[in-house]
C-alpha positions in Angstrom: 7.1 37.9 -41.4 9.1 39.6 -44.1 12.2 37.6 -43.1 10.3 34.4 -43.8 9.4 35.6 -47.3 13.0 36.7 -47.9 14.4 33.3 -46.7 12.0 31.4 -49.0 12.9 33.6 -52.0 16.6 33.1 -51.4 16.5 29.4 -51.0 18.6 27.5 -53.5 16.6 25.9 -56.3 18.2 22.5 -55.7 16.5 22.3 -52.3 13.1 22.8 -53.9 13.8 20.0 -56.3 14.9 17.8 -53.4 11.7 18.6 -51.5 9.6 17.8 -54.6 11.4 14.5 -55.0 10.8 13.7 -51.4 7.1 14.6 -51.8 6.8 12.3 -54.8 8.5 9.5 -52.9 6.1 9.9 -50.0 3.1 10.0 -52.3 4.2 6.8 -54.1 4.8 5.0 -50.8 1.5 6.2 -49.4 -0.3 5.1 -52.6 1.2 1.7 -52.3 0.2 1.4 -48.6 -3.3 2.5 -49.4 -3.5 -0.1 -52.2 -2.1 -2.9 -50.0 -4.3 -1.9 -47.1 -7.4 -1.7 -49.3 -6.8 -5.2 -50.7 -6.2 -6.6 -47.2 -9.5 -5.0 -46.1 -11.6 -6.4 -48.9 -10.0 -9.9 -48.4 -10.5 -9.7 -44.7 -14.2 -8.7 -45.0 -14.7 -11.5 -47.4 -13.0 -14.1 -45.2 -15.0 -12.9 -42.1 -18.2 -13.2 -44.1 -17.2 -16.8 -45.1 -16.5 -17.6 -41.5 -19.9 -16.3 -40.4 -21.6 -18.3 -43.2 -19.8 -21.4 -42.1 -21.0 -20.9 -38.5 -24.6 -20.5 -39.8 -24.4 -23.7 -41.8 -23.0 -25.5 -38.8 -25.8 -24.2 -36.6 -28.5 -25.1 -39.1 -27.2 -28.6 -39.5 -26.9 -29.2 -35.8 -30.4 -27.7 -35.2 -31.8 -30.1 -37.8 -30.2 -33.1 -36.1 -31.5 -31.8 -32.7 -35.0 -31.4 -34.0 -35.0 -35.0 -35.4 -33.7 -36.3 -32.1 -36.4 -34.4 -30.2 -39.2 -35.8 -32.4 -37.8 -39.3 -32.1 -37.5 -39.0 -28.3 -39.5 -41.7 -26.5 -40.4 -39.8 -23.3 -40.7 -36.3 -22.0 -37.7 -37.0 -19.8 -35.6 -37.8 -22.8 -36.8 -34.5 -24.5 -35.8 -32.6 -21.4 -32.3 -34.2 -21.4 -31.9 -33.5 -25.1 -32.8 -29.8 -24.5 -30.4 -29.5 -21.6 -27.6 -31.0 -23.6 -28.4 -28.9 -26.6 -28.3 -25.6 -24.6 -25.0 -26.6 -23.1 -23.5 -27.6 -26.4 -24.8 -24.3 -28.1 -23.3 -22.2 -25.3 -19.9 -23.9 -25.7 -19.9 -23.8 -29.4 -21.1 -20.1 -29.5 -18.2 -19.2 -27.2 -15.7 -21.0 -29.4 -17.2 -19.3 -32.5 -17.0 -15.9 -30.9 -13.3 -16.4 -30.0 -12.5 -17.7 -33.4 -14.2 -14.8 -35.1 -12.5 -12.2 -32.8 -9.1 -13.8 -33.4 -9.7 -13.7 -37.2 -11.0 -10.1 -37.1 -7.9 -9.1 -35.1 -5.5 -10.8 -37.6 -7.3 -9.2 -40.6 -7.2 -5.8 -38.9 -3.4 -6.2 -38.4 -3.1 -7.1 -42.1 -4.9 -3.9 -43.1 -2.7 -1.8 -40.8 0.6 -3.5 -41.6 1.4 -1.4 -44.8 0.9 1.8 -42.9 2.9 0.6 -39.9 5.8 -0.3 -42.2 5.6 3.1 -43.8 5.8 4.8 -40.4 8.7 2.6 -39.3 10.5 3.3 -42.5 9.9 7.1 -42.0 11.3 6.9 -38.4 14.3 5.0 -39.5 15.2 7.6 -42.2 
């Protein structure tokens, strides 16, 4: 334990300055990565919200058309066919919406992580 204290006390002053410069550089790079990641996060959340809103508008429009078609149906058989077609269509569209949302969420997550990944790659290269 005393050897450690002695070694630290006898270290040349230039190495302390170099370590401080390195710490400043790391802090600057980390600050930049946090800023870029934060901006990407806010942008991603906003875009995901817009996408969900678009899905909601699309569903509401289609539901309105379906309700009109159901009211205008001429027979119970036609109503049943409309309902069956509606259920199949909604299942297909919901699956497509889920895939689109998951792909967008993945892409936006990668945008948030990218500045930190670049920082780590840069650190490993050095």
